[in-house]
Backbone as ProteinMPNN parsed JSONL, in Angstrom:
{"seq_chain_A": "MTPACSTTCSLCGRARADDPPADALAWAREPGPRWLCPACARRHVRDIEGKLPPEYWLGQDRS", "coords_chain_A": {"N_chain_A": [[3.996, -25.064, 14.538], [3.522, -21.7, 13.613], [5.634, -20.263, 10.973], [7.18, -16.906, 11.074], [5.799, -13.821, 10.381], [6.836, -11.824, 7.739], [7.801, -8.398, 8.622], [7.614, -5.919, 7.432], [6.28, -5.092, 3.459], [6.134, -6.976, 0.838], [6.099, -6.558, -1.502], [6.85, -3.129, -1.901], [8.087, -2.853, 0.583], [6.931, -0.923, 2.634], [6.356, -0.238, 5.802], [4.92, -2.914, 8.432], [3.691, -2.045, 10.916], [3.091, 0.442, 10.255], [0.321, 0.138, 9.727], [-3.656, 0.125, 10.35], [-4.657, -2.122, 12.419], [-6.235, -3.283, 11.461], [-6.361, -3.049, 8.611], [-4.209, -4.661, 8.804], [-4.333, -7.678, 7.445], [-3.792, -8.212, 4.714], [-2.325, -11.243, 2.887], [0.206, -13.581, 1.68], [1.166, -16.457, 0.86], [2.86, -17.936, -0.689], [6.648, -18.8, -1.013], [5.96, -18.999, 1.197], [5.082, -17.436, 4.338], [4.091, -14.708, 3.605], [3.649, -10.819, 3.726], [1.356, -8.132, 2.183], [1.239, -4.867, 2.105], [-1.577, -3.245, 2.594], [-2.115, -1.264, 0.035], [-0.327, -2.67, -2.09], [-2.111, -5.122, -2.078], [-4.025, -4.761, -2.586], [-3.324, -4.129, -5.464], [-3.006, -5.662, -6.537], [-4.569, -8.16, -6.786], [-6.13, -9.537, -8.453], [-3.893, -11.089, -9.507], [-3.212, -12.093, -7.132], [-5.382, -13.882, -6.512], [-6.396, -15.199, -8.642], [-4.245, -17.298, -8.621], [-1.707, -17.111, -9.877], [1.663, -17.431, -10.652], [4.205, -16.396, -7.998], [6.175, -15.54, -9.116], [5.426, -14.322, -11.146], [3.918, -11.468, -10.64], [5.065, -10.941, -8.442], [7.462, -8.317, -7.145], [7.544, -7.252, -9.752], [6.788, -4.491, -9.055], [8.827, -3.05, -7.678], [11.087, -0.009, -7.182]], "CA_chain_A": [[4.192, -23.717, 14.7], [4.071, -21.729, 11.988], [6.615, -19.078, 10.994], [6.603, -15.351, 11.92], [5.612, -13.424, 9.075], [7.744, -10.505, 7.286], [7.485, -6.75, 8.925], [7.418, -5.144, 5.494], [5.406, -5.128, 2.706], [7.35, -7.832, -0.1], [6.508, -5.909, -2.539], [7.292, -1.58, -1.763], [8.955, -2.407, 1.713], [6.439, -0.223, 3.76], [6.379, -0.85, 7.185], [3.553, -3.185, 8.644], [3.323, -0.961, 12.003], [2.338, 1.842, 9.518], [-1.446, -0.155, 8.914], [-4.033, -0.015, 11.126], [-4.815, -3.534, 12.59], [-7.925, -3.757, 10.308], [-5.931, -3.059, 7.119], [-3.078, -5.458, 7.704], [-5.011, -8.29, 7.112], [-3.5, -8.767, 3.858], [-1.465, -12.057, 2.997], [0.453, -14.61, 0.559], [1.603, -17.62, 1.478], [3.862, -18.578, -1.687], [6.467, -19.943, -0.751], [6.367, -19.481, 3.327], [4.463, -16.73, 4.75], [4.634, -12.84, 3.418], [2.709, -9.843, 4.364], [1.237, -7.185, 1.712], [0.086, -4.111, 2.997], [-3.075, -2.843, 1.648], [-2.089, -0.932, -1.066], [-0.343, -3.533, -2.831], [-2.995, -6.224, -1.916], [-5.541, -4.314, -3.969], [-2.921, -3.847, -6.868], [-2.357, -7.293, -7.207], [-5.771, -9.168, -5.51], [-6.618, -10.445, -9.342], [-3.135, -11.791, -9.58], [-3.115, -13.545, -6.498], [-7.267, -14.69, -6.63], [-6.328, -16.35, -10.099], [-3.133, -18.253, -8.233], [-0.545, -16.953, -10.911], [2.676, -17.576, -10.017], [4.507, -15.188, -7.02], [7.5, -14.555, -9.771], [4.861, -13.565, -12.494], [3.754, -10.355, -9.759], [6.384, -10.248, -6.868], [8.769, -7.719, -7.74], [7.285, -5.973, -10.475], [6.553, -3.202, -8.494], [9.944, -2.63, -7.164], [11.741, 0.627, -7.855]], "C_chain_A": [[4.286, -22.554, 13.489], [5.104, -20.081, 11.839], [6.659, -17.76, 11.194], [6.578, -14.588, 10.15], [6.499, -11.698, 9.019], [6.995, -8.915, 8.185], [7.008, -5.734, 8.065], [7.359, -5.716, 4.751], [6.137, -6.03, 1.664], [7.445, -7.222, -1.142], [7.263, -4.033, -2.841], [8.257, -1.772, -0.33], [8.188, -1.633, 3.213], [6.203, -0.846, 5.237], [4.932, -1.735, 7.892], [2.801, -2.411, 10.027], [2.635, 0.094, 11.398], [1.102, 1.301, 9.652], [-2.106, -0.147, 10.504], [-4.188, -1.855, 11.28], [-6.111, -4.173, 12.16], [-7.105, -4.454, 9.076], [-4.582, -4.206, 7.105], [-3.464, -7.088, 7.618], [-4.775, -9.154, 5.797], [-2.258, -9.926, 3.626], [-1.227, -13.013, 1.796], [1.121, -15.082, 1.243], [2.306, -18.486, 0.675], [5.224, -18.121, -1.709], [5.993, -19.66, 0.771], [5.382, -18.047, 2.987], [4.763, -14.933, 4.351], [3.583, -11.809, 3.675], [2.693, -8.854, 2.844], [0.743, -5.908, 2.494], [-0.956, -3.65, 1.791], [-3.606, -2.136, 0.539], [-2.123, -1.857, -2.307], [-1.234, -5.054, -3.199], [-4.235, -6.076, -2.87], [-4.762, -4.94, -5.442], [-2.967, -5.17, -7.41], [-3.537, -8.593, -6.884], [-6.097, -9.799, -6.96], [-5.56, -11.733, -9.745], [-2.996, -13.144, -8.428], [-4.233, -14.385, -5.709], [-6.831, -15.821, -7.443], [-4.708, -17.32, -9.832], [-2.088, -18.112, -9.38], [0.739, -16.862, -9.597], [3.457, -16.675, -8.861], [5.353, -14.251, -8.302], [6.979, -13.533, -10.997], [4.43, -11.964, -12.233], [4.651, -9.547, -8.962], [7.382, -9.463, -7.698], [8.575, -6.966, -8.574], [7.07, -4.432, -9.845], [7.928, -1.949, -7.781], [11.035, -1.181, -7.775], [12.939, 1.043, -7.195]], "O_chain_A": [[5.101, -22.629, 12.569], [5.106, -19.103, 12.587], [5.602, -17.507, 11.772], [7.211, -14.865, 9.132], [6.673, -10.824, 9.868], [5.803, -8.606, 8.215], [6.097, -4.913, 8.168], [7.971, -6.783, 4.694], [7.274, -5.559, 1.678], [8.481, -7.156, -1.804], [8.012, -3.768, -3.781], [9.12, -0.921, -0.117], [8.592, -1.683, 4.375], [5.861, -2.005, 5.469], [3.868, -1.118, 7.835], [1.585, -2.244, 10.128], [1.67, 0.629, 11.942], [0.362, 2.281, 9.747], [-1.473, -0.322, 11.546], [-3.879, -2.662, 10.403], [-6.735, -5.195, 12.448], [-7.069, -5.612, 8.661], [-4.012, -4.609, 6.091], [-2.451, -7.761, 7.811], [-5.219, -10.286, 5.603], [-1.181, -9.622, 4.139], [-2.132, -13.283, 1.006], [1.719, -14.533, 2.168], [2.482, -19.65, 1.034], [5.371, -17.071, -2.334], [5.619, -20.683, 1.344], [5.028, -17.651, 1.876], [5.594, -14.194, 4.88], [2.463, -12.291, 3.846], [3.778, -8.722, 2.276], [-0.074, -5.983, 3.413], [-0.994, -3.735, 0.563], [-4.747, -2.134, 0.078], [-3.003, -2.021, -3.152], [-1.104, -5.81, -4.162], [-4.992, -6.791, -3.525], [-5.204, -5.773, -6.233], [-2.959, -5.557, -8.578], [-3.239, -9.784, -6.788], [-6.462, -10.953, -6.733], [-5.893, -12.858, -10.117], [-2.815, -14.355, -8.552], [-4.146, -15.171, -4.766], [-6.847, -17.014, -7.142], [-4.16, -17.916, -10.76], [-1.625, -19.174, -9.795], [0.799, -16.505, -8.42], [2.825, -15.638, -9.059], [5.338, -13.04, -8.519], [7.512, -12.581, -11.567], [4.484, -11.169, -13.171], [4.927, -8.359, -8.797], [7.978, -9.87, -8.696], [9.196, -5.903, -8.538], [7.298, -3.392, -10.463], [7.965, -0.742, -7.541], [11.717, -1.383, -8.78], [13.76, 1.741, -7.789]]}, "name": "protein", "num_of_chains": 1, "seq": "MTPACSTTCSLCGRARADDPPADALAWAREPGPRWLCPACARRHVRDIEGKLPPEYWLGQDRS"}
């Protein structure tokens, strides 16, 4: 059984319910299920696809 995913973006805190279902498909799985809003996923797509450690890019955008 897969654990439930967060209902807010791991970076900016945006509510997942704000996105249309087609846009709510951005996921990162280090160290567990995390959800990124489309804007944060676009901003960090190279970091995610380059398999950079989450410590490198997670939390950089928090204000």
